[in-house]
C-alpha positions as CSV (number, residue, x, y, z in Angstrom):
1,M,-35.2,6.0,38.1
2,K,-35.7,8.1,35.3
3,K,-36.8,11.7,35.9
4,H,-38.4,12.7,32.9
5,R,-39.6,10.0,30.6
6,G,-40.3,10.7,27.2
7,K,-39.7,14.6,27.7
8,P,-37.3,16.7,26.1
9,I,-34.8,18.0,28.8
10,V,-32.1,21.0,28.8
11,Q,-28.5,19.8,28.5
12,I,-27.1,22.2,31.0
13,T,-23.6,21.6,29.8
14,D,-22.2,20.0,27.0
15,P,-21.7,16.5,27.6
16,E,-18.0,16.6,26.5
17,I,-17.4,19.7,28.8
18,D,-18.8,16.9,31.6
19,R,-16.5,14.4,30.3
20,Y,-13.6,16.7,30.6
21,S,-14.9,18.0,34.0
22,E,-15.0,14.4,35.3
23,N,-11.6,13.5,33.8
24,H,-9.9,16.4,35.7
25,T,-11.5,15.6,38.9
26,T,-9.9,13.4,41.5
27,P,-11.0,9.8,41.0
28,E,-13.2,8.1,43.7
29,S,-11.6,5.8,46.3
30,E,-11.5,1.9,45.5
31,A,-14.0,1.7,48.0
32,L,-16.3,4.2,46.3
33,K,-15.7,2.5,43.0
34,E,-16.7,-0.8,44.2
35,L,-20.0,0.9,45.3
36,I,-20.7,2.0,42.0
37,K,-20.2,-1.2,40.5
38,S,-22.5,-3.2,43.1
39,S,-25.1,-0.7,43.0
40,D,-25.3,-1.0,39.0
41,E,-25.5,-4.7,39.5
42,A,-28.2,-4.3,42.0
43,L,-30.6,-1.8,40.4
44,E,-32.0,-1.0,36.9
45,Y,-30.9,2.5,37.3
46,I,-28.1,4.5,39.4
47,D,-28.6,7.8,37.9
48,M,-29.4,9.1,41.5
49,L,-26.0,8.6,42.4
50,S,-24.4,12.2,42.8
51,G,-21.5,11.1,40.6
52,R,-17.6,12.0,40.6
53,I,-17.7,15.6,40.3
54,V,-20.7,16.4,42.9
55,G,-19.2,13.6,45.1
56,Q,-15.7,15.1,45.4
57,F,-17.3,18.6,45.8
58,L,-19.0,17.5,49.1
59,K,-16.1,15.9,50.2
60,M,-14.2,19.2,49.6
61,M,-16.7,21.3,51.7
62,V,-16.5,18.9,54.2
63,Q,-12.8,19.2,54.3
64,I,-12.8,23.1,54.1
65,S,-15.6,23.5,56.6
66,K,-14.1,21.2,59.0
67,A,-17.6,19.6,59.6
68,K,-17.9,17.1,62.2
69,R,-21.5,16.0,62.1
70,I,-23.6,16.1,58.8
71,L,-27.2,15.4,58.0
72,E,-27.9,13.7,54.7
73,I,-31.4,13.5,53.4
74,G,-31.7,10.8,50.9
75,T,-29.2,8.2,51.0
76,F,-30.0,6.2,48.0
77,T,-27.0,3.2,47.8
78,G,-24.6,5.3,50.1
79,Y,-22.0,6.9,47.4
80,S,-22.6,10.4,48.6
81,A,-22.8,9.5,52.4
82,L,-19.4,7.6,51.9
83,M,-17.8,9.9,49.9
84,M,-18.3,12.6,52.9
85,A,-17.5,10.2,55.7
86,E,-13.9,9.7,53.7
87,A,-13.3,13.5,54.9
88,L,-14.8,13.4,58.5
89,P,-12.2,13.1,61.4
90,E,-12.4,9.7,63.3
91,D,-14.9,11.0,65.8
92,G,-17.3,12.3,63.3
93,E,-21.0,11.6,62.4
94,M,-22.8,11.4,59.3
95,V,-26.7,10.9,59.7
96,T,-28.4,10.0,56.4
97,L,-32.5,9.1,56.4
98,E,-33.7,6.8,54.1
99,M,-37.2,5.5,53.4
100,N,-36.8,3.2,50.3
101,Y,-36.5,-0.3,51.8
102,K,-34.2,-1.9,49.1
103,Y,-32.0,1.3,49.2
104,Q,-31.6,0.9,52.7
105,E,-30.5,-2.7,52.8
106,I,-28.0,-1.9,49.7
107,A,-26.5,1.2,51.5
108,Q,-26.2,-0.5,54.7
109,N,-24.4,-3.5,53.1
110,H,-21.9,-1.0,51.8
111,F,-21.6,0.8,55.0
112,D,-20.8,-2.3,56.9
113,S,-18.1,-3.5,54.3
114,F,-16.3,-0.3,53.4
115,P,-14.0,1.9,55.2
116,N,-15.6,4.7,57.4
117,G,-18.7,3.4,57.0
118,S,-18.8,2.9,60.7
119,K,-19.1,6.8,61.1
120,I,-22.7,6.6,59.1
121,K,-26.1,5.9,61.0
122,V,-28.9,5.0,58.9
123,I,-32.3,6.5,60.3
124,K,-35.0,4.5,58.1
125,G,-38.4,5.7,57.6
126,N,-40.3,8.8,56.2
127,A,-37.8,11.3,56.2
128,Q,-40.6,14.0,56.6
129,K,-41.2,12.6,60.1
130,T,-37.8,11.2,61.2
131,I,-36.2,14.9,60.8
132,T,-38.4,16.2,63.2
133,T,-36.9,13.9,65.8
134,L,-33.4,14.7,65.2
135,E,-31.4,16.5,68.1
136,G,-28.4,18.6,68.5
137,E,-26.8,20.5,66.1
138,F,-25.2,19.9,62.4
139,D,-22.3,21.6,60.8
140,M,-23.7,20.6,57.3
141,V,-26.7,19.2,55.7
142,Y,-26.9,17.6,52.3
143,L,-30.2,17.9,50.7
144,D,-31.0,14.9,48.0
145,G,-34.4,13.6,49.1
146,D,-37.9,13.9,47.6
147,K,-38.2,17.1,45.8
148,L,-41.7,17.4,46.6
149,Q,-40.5,17.9,50.1
150,Y,-37.3,20.3,49.7
151,E,-39.3,23.3,51.6
152,H,-40.0,21.1,54.7
153,Y,-36.5,19.5,54.8
154,Y,-35.2,23.1,54.3
155,G,-37.3,24.4,57.1
156,E,-36.3,21.7,59.6
157,S,-32.8,21.5,58.5
158,M,-32.3,25.5,59.5
159,K,-33.5,24.7,62.9
160,R,-30.8,22.3,63.2
161,L,-27.8,23.8,61.3
162,K,-25.4,25.8,63.4
163,Q,-24.6,29.4,62.5
164,G,-22.1,29.7,59.9
165,G,-23.0,25.9,58.5
166,L,-23.8,25.0,55.2
167,I,-27.1,23.5,53.3
168,I,-25.8,21.8,50.0
169,A,-28.8,21.2,47.7
170,D,-28.9,18.9,44.7
171,N,-30.7,19.0,41.5
172,V,-31.9,22.3,42.0
173,L,-32.1,22.7,38.2
174,W,-33.7,19.6,37.6
175,D,-32.5,18.8,34.0
176,G,-33.4,22.6,33.1
177,M,-37.3,21.9,34.1
178,V,-37.1,24.8,36.6
179,L,-37.2,27.2,33.8
180,D,-40.8,26.0,32.3
181,P,-42.0,23.6,34.9
182,E,-44.8,21.4,33.8
183,D,-45.0,18.7,36.6
184,S,-45.1,18.7,40.2
185,K,-41.6,18.2,41.1
186,S,-40.3,20.4,38.6
187,R,-42.4,23.3,40.3
188,A,-41.5,22.2,44.0
189,I,-38.0,22.7,42.9
190,K,-38.5,25.9,41.5
191,N,-40.6,27.1,44.6
192,F,-37.6,25.7,46.7
193,N,-35.1,27.8,45.1
194,A,-37.2,31.0,45.1
195,L,-37.7,30.4,49.0
196,V,-34.2,30.2,49.4
197,A,-33.3,33.2,47.3
198,K,-35.7,35.5,49.5
199,D,-34.6,34.0,53.1
200,E,-32.4,36.7,54.8
201,R,-31.2,34.2,57.1
202,V,-29.0,32.8,54.6
203,E,-26.6,33.6,51.8
204,Q,-26.4,31.1,48.8
205,V,-25.1,30.5,45.4
206,L,-26.6,28.3,42.5
207,L,-24.0,26.4,40.4
208,P,-24.7,25.0,37.4
209,V,-22.8,21.9,38.0
210,R,-24.2,18.4,36.9
211,D,-27.9,19.0,37.6
212,G,-27.6,22.1,39.9
213,V,-26.1,22.5,43.3
214,S,-26.9,25.2,45.5
215,V,-24.4,26.3,48.4
216,I,-26.3,27.7,51.2
217,R,-24.8,29.4,54.3
218,K,-26.5,30.1,57.3
219,K,-25.5,33.5,58.3
């Protein structure tokens, strides 16, 4: 999937800085490297993979926060779920929501084949609906699903997030399109960012990392 076919985008960071940053970030495990390879072979585009920098950031946030139960909205081929699962304790749980049938199949194959995949539970279906059926509290939420529904996912996640828990939202700069949004997804993300900034229940930092990552903490 390409986000902005034929449209100019803002280069958030210098490509050489991006490469330097990645080269000085801990590499993925062999399982994750195999996942990247198999995803690339199965799909035309894999630009929805979180990538090494965001992936290791997520893994480290799990370790630092000592999260035991994580919700992920948007599985794709399972890279970010497996990255976070590597940091979960043996009795930890990752619940991930995915609607796309092809992505479900590829991700489940990865989870069945690789270490720590047994910690991951895939809930198949439209996340707008399946998220409303989830029970219990989560220590951390990774928001990376349908950008048009970020506000909905945020609201439902807050209901299920423990006090002091984290929501990490990806793609919050949307290739810089939030500065002057011309399409529905860019406008939706801009509105989501404004909503979070005004929400007195949380404190947050928006980091210009990769495509923009917001770290949101429930007070």
